[in-house]
Structures are given as structure tokens and as C-alpha cells.
C-alpha positions as CSV (number, residue, x, y, z in Angstrom):
1,M,164.7,-116.0,-46.2
2,K,161.9,-116.9,-43.8
3,K,163.3,-120.4,-43.4
4,L,166.8,-119.0,-42.7
5,S,165.4,-116.7,-40.0
6,L,163.4,-119.4,-38.4
7,L,166.4,-121.7,-38.4
8,A,168.5,-118.9,-36.7
9,V,165.8,-118.4,-34.0
10,L,165.6,-122.2,-33.4
11,L,169.4,-122.4,-33.0
12,V,169.5,-119.6,-30.5
13,F,166.7,-121.2,-28.5
14,L,168.4,-124.6,-28.4
15,A,171.7,-123.1,-27.4
16,G,170.1,-121.4,-24.4
17,C,168.4,-124.6,-23.3
18,N,170.6,-127.0,-21.3
19,N,169.0,-130.3,-20.4
20,T,172.0,-131.6,-18.4
21,T,171.5,-132.1,-14.6
22,P,174.0,-130.3,-12.6
23,E,176.5,-132.5,-10.8
24,P,176.1,-132.7,-7.0
25,D,178.6,-130.7,-5.0
26,Q,181.4,-133.2,-4.4
27,T,183.2,-130.8,-2.1
28,K,180.5,-130.4,0.6
29,Q,180.8,-133.1,3.2
30,S,177.7,-134.6,4.8
31,L,177.4,-137.3,7.4
32,I,174.7,-139.7,8.5
33,C,175.1,-141.5,11.8
34,T,172.7,-144.0,13.4
35,L,172.4,-145.8,16.6
36,T,171.0,-149.2,15.6
37,A,170.7,-150.5,19.2
38,P,169.1,-150.0,21.6
39,E,165.8,-148.9,20.1
40,A,164.3,-145.6,21.4
41,N,161.9,-146.0,24.4
42,T,163.1,-149.5,25.2
43,E,162.7,-150.6,28.8
44,I,165.9,-152.2,30.2
45,D,165.9,-154.1,33.4
46,L,168.8,-153.1,35.7
47,A,168.9,-156.6,37.0
48,D,170.3,-157.6,33.6
49,G,173.5,-155.7,34.5
50,S,174.2,-154.4,31.0
51,F,172.8,-153.6,27.6
52,E,174.1,-153.6,24.0
53,I,174.8,-150.4,22.0
54,A,175.5,-150.4,18.3
55,G,176.1,-147.7,15.8
56,N,177.2,-146.8,12.3
57,A,177.9,-143.8,10.1
58,M,178.5,-142.9,6.5
59,V,180.2,-139.9,4.9
60,N,179.8,-138.8,1.2
61,V,183.2,-137.0,0.8
62,G,186.4,-137.5,2.8
63,E,186.7,-139.6,5.9
64,I,185.3,-139.8,9.4
65,S,187.8,-138.2,11.7
66,S,186.2,-138.7,15.2
67,V,183.5,-140.8,16.9
68,T,182.1,-140.0,20.3
69,L,179.7,-142.2,22.2
70,K,178.1,-140.9,25.4
71,V,175.8,-142.9,27.8
72,G,174.2,-140.4,30.1
73,T,177.1,-138.2,31.0
74,D,179.7,-140.9,30.6
75,V,182.0,-140.7,27.5
76,I,182.9,-144.2,26.3
77,N,186.5,-143.8,25.3
78,E,186.7,-147.3,23.8
79,I,184.6,-146.3,20.8
80,T,186.8,-144.5,18.2
81,S,185.4,-145.8,14.9
82,V,182.3,-147.0,13.2
83,P,180.6,-149.4,12.9
84,F,180.8,-150.6,16.5
85,T,179.0,-152.7,19.1
86,Y,179.6,-152.1,22.8
87,T,178.3,-153.6,26.0
88,Y,177.5,-151.0,28.6
89,I,177.7,-152.3,32.1
90,F,175.7,-150.5,34.8
91,S,177.6,-148.9,37.6
92,E,177.0,-149.9,41.2
93,G,174.0,-148.1,42.4
94,Q,172.6,-147.2,38.9
95,E,169.2,-145.6,39.4
96,A,166.1,-146.4,37.4
97,G,164.8,-143.8,35.0
98,S,165.6,-142.3,31.7
99,L,169.1,-142.7,30.1
100,T,170.2,-141.0,26.9
101,V,172.7,-142.6,24.5
102,T,174.3,-140.1,22.0
103,L,176.5,-140.9,19.0
104,T,178.4,-137.9,17.5
105,V,180.5,-138.3,14.4
106,T,182.7,-135.7,12.8
107,G,184.2,-135.7,9.3
108,D,187.7,-134.5,8.2
109,K,186.1,-131.5,6.4
110,G,184.1,-130.3,9.4
111,A,180.7,-132.0,8.9
112,E,179.0,-133.4,12.0
113,G,176.2,-135.9,12.4
114,Q,174.5,-137.0,15.6
115,D,171.9,-139.6,16.7
116,Q,170.3,-140.0,20.1
117,V,168.0,-142.5,21.8
118,T,166.5,-142.5,25.2
119,V,165.8,-145.7,27.1
120,T,164.1,-146.3,30.4
121,L,165.9,-148.2,33.1
122,V,163.6,-150.2,35.3
123,K,164.3,-151.9,38.6
124,E,161.9,-154.7,39.3
125,E,160.8,-154.6,42.9
126,E,161.4,-157.9,44.8
127,P,158.1,-159.1,46.2
128,V,157.7,-158.7,49.9
129,V,157.1,-162.0,51.6
130,L,155.0,-161.7,54.7
131,P,155.2,-164.2,57.4
132,Q,152.4,-166.7,57.4
133,E,150.2,-166.9,60.5
134,I,150.2,-170.4,62.0
135,T,147.4,-171.4,64.3
136,A,147.5,-174.6,66.3
137,T,144.8,-176.2,68.5
138,L,145.6,-179.0,70.9
139,T,142.8,-181.5,71.0
140,A,144.3,-184.5,72.9
141,P,144.7,-185.7,75.4
142,A,141.6,-184.2,76.9
143,D,142.1,-185.7,80.4
144,G,145.6,-184.3,80.9
145,S,147.3,-187.8,80.6
146,D,150.6,-188.3,78.8
147,P,150.1,-191.2,76.3
148,Y,153.7,-190.9,75.0
149,G,155.5,-190.7,78.3
150,F,157.0,-187.2,77.8
151,C,156.0,-185.7,81.1
152,G,157.1,-188.2,83.5
């Protein structure tokens, strides 16, 4: 009888213990998006005229439904999917200083991902060329004559 009771307790214990790992929630959408270029805190010379931007994104469930790339306050309408590369051309009169690049990606189930990098635009100052001082001293002819015949 003791063996039968022990067996019953063991079966109840094993039935309550579940060693299976729960499946991940396949209905919850999550996104990862990354700007792969330029690197954060990069210095970019305005004299170059442009710089490259690249980005990518991944979604676990569903699809990516929208992609928005902003450079400063400019929305880049040409970028509508990932992965992408884009050459950003500086506008006339672009000032030196910080410039933020933002990639925002939205999934068809409402998830959103964002990545942002800030770069520094630099404007190399052209060196100032000062006029050279030229000094001349006339040493001949000492007697006031004109050996070459220019004065006469």
C-alpha cells in the first residue's frame, strides 16, 4: 500500500511539472532599424558636397509598411524601403555644425523602430594669404650715369 501511495504522489508531482519552454508570442510585432552610415559623431567636410547614408531594418512578424528618413528637418521622400543607400547633397549655404539623421520604420501591425545619429559638419577655413613685403635698394650707378641708355 505504501508503494501505491508513493506512486500516486509521484504521478501528481510529475503531472504538475511542465518542462516545456513557452513559445514566443508570434503575434506581437517588433522592429529593429539601424543606420549603418554615417557613424555617429563623424566629422564631414562641407567641401565634399555630400555624404552617404545607409540603413536597414528587420521585423519579426508581418511586414514593414513605411520607412521615413530625415536629415535635419528635411524628409527624404526617395527612401521608401529598406535596405537603402542614399547620397545626401548639401544645400547651397549649408552651415557648419551638428546635423541629425533619423530613420523611422513602422510595421503593418503598428510596431515602430527608430535609429538616430548626429554628425558634425565642418567648413575648412581657407588660409588667408597676406601680401609679401618687397624691399628694393638701388646700388648702381652711384654717379647718376645711365650705362644702358634708358635716360637719354
